[in-house]
Residue frames as qw, qx, qy, qz and C-alpha x, y, z in Angstrom:
[[0.916, -0.164, -0.367, 0.014, 149.08, 100.82, 98.25],
 [0.549, -0.800, 0.243, -0.011, 151.26, 100.31, 101.30],
 [0.881, 0.234, -0.032, 0.409, 154.69, 100.02, 99.73],
 [0.274, -0.917, 0.191, 0.216, 157.93, 101.61, 100.83],
 [0.827, 0.308, 0.042, 0.468, 161.30, 102.08, 99.13],
 [0.491, -0.315, -0.057, 0.810, 164.29, 104.43, 99.38],
 [0.051, 0.148, 0.325, 0.933, 162.41, 106.73, 96.98],
 [0.366, -0.591, -0.627, -0.351, 159.16, 106.74, 98.97],
 [0.078, -0.209, 0.463, -0.858, 157.85, 109.00, 101.71],
 [0.261, -0.489, -0.832, 0.013, 155.12, 107.58, 103.89],
 [0.112, -0.286, 0.032, -0.951, 152.74, 110.46, 104.51],
 [0.210, -0.447, -0.832, 0.251, 150.51, 109.90, 107.54],
 [0.084, -0.155, -0.089, -0.980, 147.72, 112.43, 107.28],
 [0.117, 0.540, 0.743, -0.378, 144.45, 113.24, 108.99],
 [0.225, 0.454, 0.524, 0.685, 142.35, 114.91, 106.33],
 [0.233, -0.896, -0.353, -0.136, 140.89, 117.32, 108.90],
 [0.647, -0.415, -0.091, 0.633, 144.34, 118.54, 109.96],
 [0.130, 0.982, 0.050, -0.125, 144.89, 122.27, 109.71],
 [0.321, -0.717, 0.515, 0.343, 148.66, 121.82, 109.80],
 [0.588, 0.096, 0.723, 0.351, 148.58, 119.17, 107.08],
 [0.391, 0.831, 0.390, 0.070, 146.57, 121.62, 104.97],
 [0.067, -0.952, 0.189, 0.229, 149.15, 124.37, 105.52],
 [0.322, -0.566, 0.682, 0.333, 151.98, 122.10, 104.43],
 [0.790, 0.279, 0.540, -0.075, 150.18, 120.01, 101.82],
 [0.622, 0.782, 0.008, 0.015, 151.12, 121.83, 98.62],
 [0.004, 0.838, -0.544, 0.034, 154.70, 122.56, 99.73],
 [0.646, -0.297, 0.702, -0.034, 155.17, 118.91, 100.67],
 [0.806, 0.423, 0.413, 0.038, 154.04, 117.64, 97.28],
 [0.409, 0.891, -0.191, 0.043, 156.20, 120.22, 95.51],
 [0.271, -0.715, 0.644, -0.036, 159.20, 119.18, 97.58],
 [0.762, -0.037, 0.647, 0.000, 158.62, 115.50, 96.84],
 [0.717, 0.667, 0.199, 0.027, 158.35, 116.27, 93.12],
 [0.117, 0.907, -0.404, -0.030, 161.64, 118.19, 93.16],
 [0.246, -0.531, 0.811, -0.027, 163.39, 115.05, 94.31],
 [0.601, 0.158, -0.664, -0.416, 161.35, 112.57, 92.27],
 [0.125, -0.104, 0.876, -0.454, 159.97, 110.99, 95.43],
 [0.427, -0.352, -0.729, -0.402, 156.92, 108.77, 95.52],
 [0.297, -0.252, 0.446, -0.806, 154.41, 109.74, 98.20],
 [0.348, -0.258, -0.899, -0.066, 152.48, 106.96, 99.89],
 [0.364, -0.397, 0.071, -0.840, 149.39, 108.63, 101.31],
 [0.367, -0.194, -0.882, 0.224, 148.20, 107.01, 104.53],
 [0.389, -0.509, -0.079, -0.764, 144.94, 108.60, 105.72],
 [0.374, -0.122, -0.830, 0.395, 144.31, 107.85, 109.39],
 [0.419, -0.757, -0.398, -0.304, 141.75, 108.55, 112.10],
 [0.202, 0.526, -0.442, 0.698, 143.44, 110.99, 114.42],
 [0.631, -0.512, 0.192, -0.551, 141.07, 110.37, 117.37],
 [0.989, -0.102, -0.103, 0.001, 142.13, 106.71, 117.33],
 [0.653, 0.390, -0.337, 0.555, 145.81, 107.62, 117.09],
 [0.163, -0.613, 0.317, -0.705, 145.42, 110.09, 119.96],
 [0.832, -0.408, 0.029, -0.375, 143.64, 107.49, 122.08],
 [0.974, -0.046, -0.093, 0.202, 146.57, 105.10, 121.77],
 [0.633, 0.337, -0.171, 0.676, 149.40, 107.66, 121.94],
 [0.382, -0.478, -0.418, 0.671, 148.33, 110.02, 124.70],
 [0.092, 0.222, 0.265, 0.934, 147.06, 112.81, 122.46],
 [0.113, 0.502, 0.601, -0.611, 144.18, 115.11, 123.38],
 [0.270, 0.630, 0.609, 0.400, 141.43, 116.16, 121.01],
 [0.188, 0.382, 0.040, 0.904, 141.28, 119.88, 120.30],
 [0.428, -0.623, -0.250, -0.605, 138.06, 120.55, 122.18],
 [0.813, -0.508, -0.274, 0.077, 139.43, 118.87, 125.29],
 [0.617, 0.180, -0.235, 0.729, 142.64, 120.91, 125.52],
 [0.290, -0.591, -0.359, 0.661, 143.25, 123.74, 127.95],
 [0.268, 0.926, 0.248, -0.096, 142.22, 127.22, 126.89],
 [0.237, -0.779, 0.396, 0.425, 145.90, 128.23, 126.81],
 [0.441, -0.107, 0.776, 0.439, 146.73, 125.58, 124.20],
 [0.392, 0.653, 0.635, 0.129, 143.64, 126.35, 122.16],
 [0.065, 0.962, 0.054, -0.258, 144.41, 130.07, 122.18],
 [0.305, -0.612, 0.554, 0.475, 148.02, 129.50, 121.16],
 [0.517, 0.228, 0.758, 0.327, 146.95, 127.26, 118.29],
 [0.315, 0.861, 0.398, -0.009, 144.84, 130.10, 116.91],
 [0.104, -0.900, 0.247, 0.342, 147.75, 132.53, 117.12],
 [0.443, -0.323, 0.720, 0.426, 150.02, 130.08, 115.33],
 [0.494, 0.511, 0.674, 0.201, 147.46, 129.51, 112.58],
 [0.182, 0.962, 0.144, -0.144, 147.26, 133.26, 112.02],
 [0.268, -0.742, 0.474, 0.391, 151.06, 133.55, 111.88],
 [0.472, -0.064, 0.788, 0.389, 151.43, 130.70, 109.40],
 [0.425, 0.728, 0.538, 0.022, 148.54, 131.97, 107.32],
 [0.098, 0.966, -0.089, -0.221, 150.31, 135.30, 106.96],
 [0.378, -0.587, 0.620, 0.358, 153.76, 133.78, 106.48],
 [0.436, 0.058, 0.830, 0.344, 152.69, 131.38, 103.74],
 [0.329, 0.271, -0.194, -0.884, 150.02, 133.65, 102.21],
 [0.201, -0.167, -0.933, -0.248, 147.59, 130.72, 102.24],
 [0.504, -0.376, -0.109, -0.770, 143.87, 131.26, 102.87],
 [0.322, -0.119, -0.888, 0.304, 142.82, 129.75, 106.19],
 [0.508, -0.579, -0.199, -0.605, 139.48, 130.04, 107.92],
 [0.021, 0.372, -0.755, 0.540, 140.48, 129.82, 111.58],
 [0.436, 0.114, 0.727, -0.517, 137.00, 128.61, 112.54],
 [0.190, 0.031, -0.749, -0.634, 135.69, 126.70, 109.51],
 [0.640, -0.105, -0.028, -0.761, 131.96, 126.16, 109.18],
 [0.949, -0.031, -0.212, -0.232, 132.23, 122.36, 108.94],
 [0.500, 0.337, -0.679, 0.418, 134.78, 121.44, 111.59],
 [0.264, -0.277, 0.899, 0.211, 134.92, 118.94, 113.03],
 [0.743, 0.288, -0.182, -0.576, 133.35, 116.77, 110.35],
 [0.877, -0.068, 0.475, -0.013, 133.16, 113.05, 109.64],
 [0.197, 0.729, -0.537, -0.377, 136.18, 112.51, 107.41],
 [0.633, -0.147, 0.760, 0.024, 135.92, 108.71, 107.11],
 [0.729, 0.566, 0.384, -0.029, 134.29, 108.62, 103.67],
 [0.324, 0.909, -0.256, -0.059, 136.77, 111.09, 102.19],
 [0.319, -0.620, 0.715, 0.048, 139.66, 109.11, 103.66],
 [0.703, 0.083, 0.706, 0.016, 138.35, 105.88, 102.17],
 [0.622, 0.769, 0.126, -0.077, 137.93, 107.56, 98.77],
 [0.083, 0.845, -0.524, -0.069, 141.60, 108.50, 98.88],
 [0.508, -0.327, 0.797, 0.008, 142.55, 104.95, 99.82],
 [0.749, 0.415, 0.512, -0.074, 140.38, 103.52, 97.04],
 [0.481, 0.864, -0.120, -0.085, 141.95, 105.84, 94.46],
 [0.101, -0.734, 0.670, 0.043, 145.46, 105.03, 95.58],
 [0.676, -0.077, 0.731, -0.043, 144.72, 101.30, 95.45],
 [0.718, 0.609, 0.336, -0.009, 143.80, 101.81, 91.79],
 [0.646, -0.025, 0.246, 0.722, 147.10, 103.54, 91.13],
 [0.174, 0.848, 0.331, 0.374, 145.46, 106.91, 90.58],
 [0.315, 0.297, -0.278, 0.857, 147.14, 110.20, 91.51],
 [0.412, -0.698, -0.585, 0.017, 145.77, 111.35, 94.85],
 [0.413, -0.162, -0.244, 0.862, 147.98, 114.27, 95.94],
 [0.121, -0.213, -0.193, -0.950, 145.72, 116.92, 94.41],
 [0.554, -0.474, -0.586, -0.353, 142.65, 115.13, 95.74],
 [0.594, -0.407, -0.514, 0.466, 144.03, 115.10, 99.29],
 [0.241, -0.111, -0.119, 0.957, 144.99, 118.76, 99.20],
 [0.265, -0.316, -0.396, -0.820, 141.64, 119.72, 97.68],
 [0.578, -0.523, -0.623, -0.070, 139.75, 117.91, 100.45],
 [0.490, -0.402, -0.379, 0.674, 141.74, 119.75, 103.11],
 [0.077, 0.050, 0.136, 0.986, 141.33, 123.06, 101.28],
 [0.363, -0.483, -0.594, -0.531, 137.58, 122.46, 101.16],
 [0.560, -0.587, -0.530, 0.248, 137.57, 122.34, 104.97],
 [0.495, -0.490, -0.169, 0.697, 140.03, 125.12, 105.79],
 [0.135, -0.220, 0.229, 0.939, 139.49, 127.64, 103.00],
 [0.224, -0.148, -0.603, -0.751, 136.16, 126.96, 101.28],
 [0.435, -0.009, 0.519, -0.735, 133.74, 126.13, 104.12],
 [0.681, 0.096, -0.532, -0.495, 132.54, 122.98, 102.37],
 [0.762, -0.315, 0.420, -0.379, 131.14, 119.94, 104.12],
 [0.306, 0.456, -0.816, -0.179, 133.51, 117.06, 103.36],
 [0.366, 0.010, 0.874, -0.320, 131.21, 114.65, 105.20],
 [0.657, 0.501, 0.215, -0.520, 128.73, 115.08, 102.32],
 [0.697, 0.079, 0.629, 0.336, 129.25, 112.50, 99.54],
 [0.467, 0.823, 0.294, 0.137, 128.17, 115.12, 96.99],
 [0.102, -0.946, 0.282, 0.126, 131.02, 117.40, 98.07],
 [0.558, -0.406, 0.668, 0.279, 133.57, 114.61, 97.76],
 [0.661, 0.445, 0.567, 0.210, 132.12, 113.68, 94.38],
 [0.286, 0.956, 0.063, 0.015, 132.51, 117.26, 93.16],
 [0.284, -0.810, 0.478, 0.187, 136.10, 117.43, 94.39],
 [0.644, -0.124, 0.707, 0.265, 137.01, 114.11, 92.75],
 [0.591, 0.652, 0.454, 0.137, 135.29, 114.97, 89.47],
 [0.119, 0.981, -0.115, -0.099, 137.10, 118.29, 89.29],
 [0.295, -0.654, 0.662, 0.217, 140.34, 116.30, 89.34],
 [0.538, 0.400, -0.604, -0.431, 139.29, 114.06, 86.48],
 [0.072, -0.135, 0.966, -0.210, 138.47, 111.08, 88.69],
 [0.467, -0.294, -0.697, -0.458, 135.48, 108.77, 88.41],
 [0.282, -0.343, 0.459, -0.769, 133.66, 109.93, 91.52],
 [0.845, -0.131, -0.051, -0.516, 130.87, 107.34, 91.40],
 [0.857, 0.151, -0.480, 0.112, 133.30, 104.43, 91.18],
 [0.308, 0.343, -0.595, 0.658, 135.49, 105.79, 93.95],
 [0.486, -0.316, 0.306, -0.756, 132.55, 106.43, 96.28],
 [0.930, -0.058, -0.192, -0.308, 131.35, 102.88, 95.68],
 [0.731, 0.247, -0.539, 0.338, 134.83, 101.46, 96.28],
 [0.013, -0.478, 0.485, -0.732, 135.16, 103.50, 99.47],
 [0.717, -0.303, 0.205, -0.593, 132.36, 101.49, 101.07],
 [0.867, 0.137, -0.475, -0.055, 133.95, 98.09, 100.38],
 [0.815, -0.577, 0.031, 0.047, 135.38, 96.09, 103.25],
 [0.821, 0.117, -0.005, 0.559, 138.86, 95.87, 101.72],
 [0.216, 0.629, -0.038, 0.746, 139.15, 99.66, 101.71],
 [0.532, -0.739, 0.009, -0.414, 137.60, 100.10, 105.13],
 [0.921, -0.316, -0.054, 0.224, 139.94, 97.44, 106.51],
 [0.629, 0.313, -0.074, 0.708, 142.94, 99.31, 105.14],
 [0.124, -0.735, 0.016, -0.666, 141.66, 102.52, 106.72],
 [0.766, -0.621, 0.002, -0.166, 141.33, 100.80, 110.10],
 [0.906, -0.073, -0.034, 0.415, 144.76, 99.22, 109.72],
 [0.383, 0.665, -0.088, 0.635, 146.31, 102.61, 109.03],
 [0.467, -0.806, 0.136, -0.338, 145.87, 103.48, 112.71],
 [0.900, -0.357, 0.186, 0.167, 147.95, 100.49, 113.80],
 [0.749, 0.383, 0.074, 0.535, 150.46, 101.21, 111.07],
 [0.062, 0.840, -0.089, 0.532, 150.78, 104.81, 112.18],
 [0.643, -0.718, 0.198, -0.179, 151.26, 103.88, 115.81],
 [0.935, -0.095, 0.159, 0.303, 153.87, 101.26, 114.91],
 [0.582, 0.541, 0.039, 0.606, 155.76, 103.93, 112.95],
 [0.411, -0.256, -0.344, 0.805, 155.78, 106.28, 115.95],
 [0.039, -0.456, -0.339, -0.822, 153.10, 108.63, 114.67],
 [0.183, -0.491, -0.682, 0.510, 151.21, 110.79, 117.17],
 [0.151, 0.675, 0.173, -0.701, 150.07, 113.79, 115.10],
 [0.577, 0.538, 0.520, 0.327, 149.36, 115.09, 111.62],
 [0.844, 0.441, -0.285, -0.107, 151.08, 115.62, 109.31],
 [0.651, -0.526, 0.534, 0.120, 153.74, 112.98, 109.92],
 [0.658, 0.641, -0.366, -0.150, 156.35, 112.01, 107.33],
 [0.791, -0.381, 0.465, 0.115, 158.46, 108.84, 107.38],
 [0.652, 0.706, -0.274, -0.031, 161.51, 108.52, 105.14],
 [0.618, 0.462, -0.562, 0.298, 164.44, 106.14, 105.21],
 [0.640, -0.251, -0.622, 0.374, 163.89, 105.18, 108.84],
 [0.152, -0.073, -0.311, 0.935, 163.43, 108.75, 110.02],
 [0.049, -0.723, -0.683, -0.089, 160.18, 110.43, 111.10],
 [0.136, 0.086, -0.031, 0.987, 159.27, 114.11, 110.95],
 [0.047, -0.658, -0.723, 0.203, 156.27, 115.69, 112.68],
 [0.026, 0.816, 0.264, -0.513, 154.68, 118.84, 111.36],
 [0.571, 0.751, 0.221, 0.249, 154.73, 121.02, 108.27],
 [0.079, -0.958, 0.274, -0.035, 157.42, 123.13, 109.93],
 [0.621, -0.452, 0.605, 0.210, 159.83, 120.20, 109.53],
 [0.807, 0.564, 0.175, -0.029, 159.62, 119.99, 105.76],
 [0.292, 0.847, -0.441, 0.052, 163.08, 121.50, 105.33],
 [0.414, -0.500, 0.751, -0.118, 164.54, 118.81, 107.61],
 [0.830, 0.236, 0.498, -0.091, 162.78, 116.13, 105.58],
 [0.631, 0.771, -0.086, 0.003, 164.21, 117.63, 102.40],
 [0.060, -0.776, 0.623, -0.075, 167.66, 117.71, 103.97],
 [0.667, -0.219, 0.706, -0.097, 167.38, 114.01, 104.80],
 [0.817, 0.499, 0.285, -0.050, 166.39, 113.19, 101.22],
 [0.422, 0.853, -0.300, 0.064, 169.24, 115.16, 99.69],
 [0.269, -0.670, 0.680, -0.123, 171.79, 113.80, 102.17],
 [0.824, -0.024, 0.557, -0.105, 170.68, 110.21, 101.52],
 [0.788, 0.578, 0.183, 0.104, 171.63, 110.70, 97.87],
 [0.379, 0.834, -0.265, 0.300, 174.84, 112.64, 98.35],
 [0.680, -0.687, 0.256, -0.014, 176.47, 111.14, 101.44],
 [0.902, 0.078, 0.193, 0.379, 179.00, 109.40, 99.24],
 [0.418, 0.740, -0.012, 0.527, 180.34, 112.81, 98.31],
 [0.530, -0.068, -0.458, 0.710, 181.42, 113.42, 101.88],
 [0.167, -0.526, -0.070, -0.831, 178.87, 116.12, 102.58],
 [0.040, -0.170, -0.772, 0.612, 177.40, 116.70, 106.00],
 [0.048, 0.673, 0.737, 0.047, 173.68, 117.19, 106.45],
 [0.084, -0.815, -0.204, 0.537, 174.13, 120.86, 107.37],
 [0.153, -0.378, 0.504, 0.761, 176.25, 121.53, 104.28],
 [0.126, 0.298, 0.853, 0.409, 173.69, 119.78, 102.15],
 [0.021, 0.776, 0.614, -0.147, 170.78, 121.74, 103.46],
 [0.128, -0.696, 0.063, 0.704, 172.67, 124.99, 102.95],
 [0.087, -0.206, 0.671, 0.707, 173.04, 124.06, 99.30],
 [0.145, -0.181, -0.843, -0.486, 169.74, 122.39, 98.55],
 [0.091, -0.547, -0.793, 0.253, 166.98, 122.87, 101.11],
 [0.013, 0.289, 0.234, 0.928, 164.50, 125.58, 100.31],
 [0.420, -0.629, -0.606, -0.249, 161.54, 124.98, 102.61],
 [0.195, -0.677, 0.220, -0.675, 160.72, 127.16, 105.60],
 [0.597, -0.211, -0.714, 0.298, 161.47, 126.03, 109.15],
 [0.211, -0.501, 0.258, -0.799, 159.97, 127.50, 112.28],
 [0.212, -0.098, -0.917, 0.325, 159.47, 125.62, 115.52],
 [0.488, -0.236, 0.051, -0.839, 155.90, 125.52, 116.67],
 [0.370, -0.007, 0.853, -0.367, 153.62, 123.25, 118.67],
 [0.380, -0.022, -0.684, -0.623, 151.78, 121.29, 115.98],
 [0.400, -0.058, 0.594, -0.695, 148.41, 120.56, 117.48],
 [0.817, 0.258, 0.281, -0.433, 146.46, 118.45, 114.98]]
């Protein structure tokens, strides 16, 4: 559900995002280290782009498309995570999968593994996440009632929340995926996870007179590397 608190990270994610996939497991591990609740907010990136000046991948210049591929290769090697640079089913209609995640979260079910599995299905397993049977298999493998979730995903209340997530994302300043919002601060890209972790630690230790840089030297463990996040 759409709730925020000092112990919550709003996670704006497009389930077709290569960069969200690369950071997905590390993000959830980082949140767990600090006992943070993650509010998953699946969104339609084409709609966010349309309202924020973004450009869909296929419409970008060849220079930007070529650089994205080089960056994916670098991060794949750096993180030792399997990535198919040109997945068989990309782009794909991600609306049903997104609504399944929303339906599960509305029921209070754990969705972090589900979200990461959906993205892994695209970027490492060449599975068609637009196929209800694929989503059902992914949900069932995580101990979820796939039939109930698929049925709930088609209800108007879930679809309305999915549509509203675009407006919510834009109001929060989101223009890409992954985007993290914590304690009034926003962070774009999986290469900013260490800065997000620094903000979390500092928010809990500022009374000790620490500075953010001192805090991150003590506590932050994620990798940082500037890059042009493209999806």
